[in-house]
C-alpha positions in Angstrom: -8.6 -27.4 -61.1 -5.1 -26.3 -62.1 -3.4 -28.8 -59.6 -5.7 -31.6 -61.0 -4.5 -30.9 -64.5 -1.1 -30.7 -63.5 -1.3 -34.0 -61.4 -2.8 -35.7 -64.4 -0.2 -34.4 -66.8 2.7 -35.6 -64.5 1.1 -38.9 -64.0 0.7 -39.4 -67.9 4.4 -38.3 -68.2 5.5 -41.0 -65.6 3.5 -43.6 -67.4 5.1 -42.8 -70.5 8.6 -43.2 -69.0 7.9 -46.6 -67.6 5.8 -48.0 -70.4 7.3 -51.6 -70.8 6.3 -51.5 -74.6 8.8 -48.6 -75.1 11.7 -49.8 -73.2 14.5 -52.1 -75.0 17.5 -53.9 -73.9 20.3 -53.8 -76.5 23.1 -56.2 -75.6 26.5 -55.9 -77.2 28.2 -59.5 -76.4 32.0 -59.6 -75.7 34.6 -60.1 -73.0 36.0 -57.8 -70.4 39.5 -57.0 -70.0 42.1 -55.1 -72.1 43.5 -58.2 -73.8 40.1 -58.5 -75.6 39.7 -55.1 -76.7 39.5 -54.6 -80.6 39.1 -58.5 -81.1 36.6 -59.8 -83.5 34.6 -61.5 -80.5 34.2 -58.2 -79.1 32.3 -56.4 -81.9 29.1 -56.4 -79.6 30.9 -54.1 -77.3 32.1 -51.8 -80.0 28.6 -51.3 -81.4 27.0 -50.4 -78.0 29.9 -48.2 -77.3 29.3 -46.3 -80.6 25.5 -46.0 -79.6 26.4 -44.5 -76.3 28.9 -42.0 -77.6 26.8 -41.1 -80.2 24.3 -39.8 -77.8 26.7 -38.6 -75.3 25.9 -41.3 -72.8 28.4 -43.1 -70.5 28.5 -46.6 -69.2 28.2 -47.2 -65.5 29.2 -50.4 -63.9 26.7 -52.6 -62.2 25.8 -55.9 -61.4 26.8 -58.4 -64.0 27.6 -55.7 -66.6 28.0 -52.0 -67.5 24.9 -50.2 -68.8 24.2 -46.9 -70.5 20.6 -45.4 -71.1 19.7 -43.6 -74.5 16.5 -42.2 -76.2 15.6 -43.1 -79.8 12.3 -41.9 -81.3 10.5 -42.2 -78.1 12.1 -45.4 -77.0 14.2 -45.9 -74.0 17.2 -48.1 -75.1 19.2 -49.8 -72.2 22.7 -50.6 -73.6 24.4 -53.4 -71.7 28.0 -54.8 -71.9 28.0 -57.9 -69.9 30.8 -58.4 -67.3 30.3 -62.2 -67.1 32.4 -63.0 -69.9 30.9 -64.6 -73.1 30.2 -68.1 -71.8 28.0 -66.8 -69.3 26.1 -64.0 -71.2 22.7 -65.5 -70.5 23.1 -64.7 -66.7 23.7 -61.0 -67.3 21.0 -60.8 -69.9 18.3 -62.4 -67.7 19.3 -60.2 -64.7 19.0 -57.0 -66.6 15.7 -58.1 -68.3 14.2 -58.5 -65.0 15.6 -55.7 -63.2 14.6 -53.0 -65.9 11.2 -54.7 -66.3 11.9 -55.4 -70.1 9.9 -57.9 -72.2 11.9 -60.5 -73.9 10.5 -59.4 -77.4 12.2 -56.1 -76.5 15.6 -57.6 -76.4 18.3 -57.3 -79.2 21.6 -59.0 -78.9 24.6 -57.9 -81.0 26.9 -60.6 -81.9 29.9 -61.6 -83.9 29.2 -64.3 -86.5 31.6 -66.7 -88.3 28.9 -68.0 -90.7 28.7 -64.5 -92.4 31.2 -62.9 -94.6 33.1 -60.0 -93.1 31.1 -56.8 -93.4 27.8 -58.2 -93.7 25.2 -57.5 -91.0 21.9 -59.4 -90.5 18.9 -59.2 -88.3 17.1 -62.4 -87.0 14.0 -62.7 -84.7 15.0 -66.1 -83.2 17.1 -69.0 -84.0 19.7 -71.3 -83.0 23.2 -70.5 -81.4 25.0 -71.2 -84.6 28.1 -72.4 -82.7 28.4 -69.1 -80.6 29.0 -69.7 -76.9 27.5 -66.4 -75.9 24.1 -67.1 -77.9 24.4 -70.7 -76.6 24.3 -69.4 -73.0 21.5 -66.8 -73.6 19.2 -69.5 -75.3 19.9 -71.9 -72.5 19.0 -69.3 -70.0 15.8 -67.4 -71.7 15.1 -69.2 -74.9 15.8 -68.7 -78.5 12.8 -66.0 -79.2 14.7 -62.6 -79.1 16.3 -60.5 -81.8 19.9 -60.7 -82.7 22.0 -58.5 -84.9 24.5 -60.8 -86.5 27.9 -59.2 -87.5 29.9 -61.0 -89.9 33.4 -61.6 -89.2 34.3 -64.3 -91.8 35.9 -67.5 -91.4 39.5 -66.8 -92.8 41.4 -69.3 -90.7 43.0 -72.6 -91.1 41.5 -75.9 -89.5 42.0 -75.9 -85.8 42.6 -72.1 -85.6 39.1 -70.9 -84.9 39.7 -69.6 -81.4 42.8 -67.8 -82.4 41.0 -66.1 -85.2 37.8 -65.2 -83.1 39.9 -63.9 -80.2 42.5 -62.2 -82.6 42.8 -58.3 -83.4 41.2 -56.9 -86.7 43.4 -56.7 -89.5 44.5 -53.1 -91.0 42.0 -53.6 -94.0 39.3 -54.7 -91.7 39.9 -51.6 -89.3 39.1 -49.3 -92.2 35.9 -50.9 -92.9 34.8 -51.2 -89.3 33.3 -47.5 -88.6 30.7 -48.3 -91.4 30.0 -51.8 -90.3 29.5 -50.6 -86.7 27.1 -47.8 -87.6 25.1 -50.2 -89.7 24.8 -52.5 -86.7 23.6 -49.6 -84.5 21.2 -48.4 -87.1 19.7 -51.7 -87.3 19.4 -52.2 -83.5 17.7 -48.8 -83.1 15.4 -49.3 -86.2 14.2 -52.7 -84.6 13.1 -50.6 -81.4 11.4 -47.9 -83.5 9.7 -49.9 -86.4 10.0 -53.7 -85.4 11.5 -56.9 -86.7 9.7 -57.1 -90.2 10.1 -53.6 -91.3 13.8 -53.4 -90.2 14.6 -56.7 -91.9 12.9 -55.4 -95.1 14.9 -52.1 -94.9 18.4 -53.6 -94.0 18.6 -57.3 -94.8 19.9 -57.9 -98.4 
C-alpha cells in the first residue's frame, strides 16, 4: 500500500511539472553580438536577463536561442533570447513553443516600442506589428494572438534617423531610469503568467 501511495504522489508531481497550463514562454527580443549590447532595440534581452538573475538562473545556448528556466507562483517560465537576429524572431519563437510544448496563449514577448514615450510599459493581448520587424516576423509565423509587453523607448530622432536611434546606446539620463523600467516589465510579464491578461492590464496599465 505504501508503494502505491508513493507512486501516486510521484505521478501527481510529474503531472504538475509538465502541466501545459502552468508553463509559459517569455521572449525578450533583441540582436545577438556585443555591438548590440545596451542598445534600445535590445531592451527585451535586458528584461529577461534581469528575470533570470533575480532567480539565480543562467542562460544556456541552444537551437535558435539561449534559454533559462525560472519558477514563479507555481508556474514554470522559460526565458528565451533568440539568436536569429530581430528580423527572424518568429522562427525562434515557433521552435521553442513547439519544443517546450507551450500553448500560444502562454507566450509573452517583450519588445521595444517607438510609439510609447520612454519609460512607459504597456501590456497587450494581441495586435499588429506597429512597424517593429521582430513582431512583424512573429506575426507572420504564428499569428497575432499572443501577449506582448511593450517597453517605450520614445521617438526622439530626426527624420531618417530611426535606425540609428533604435540601434543606438541609451543616454546617461535613460540609463539612470532603466532599472525601474526593466523591473516593471519583468513584474508585468510574471503577473501575466500568474493572474492572466485582464487582471494584469488592470493592475499595471495606466
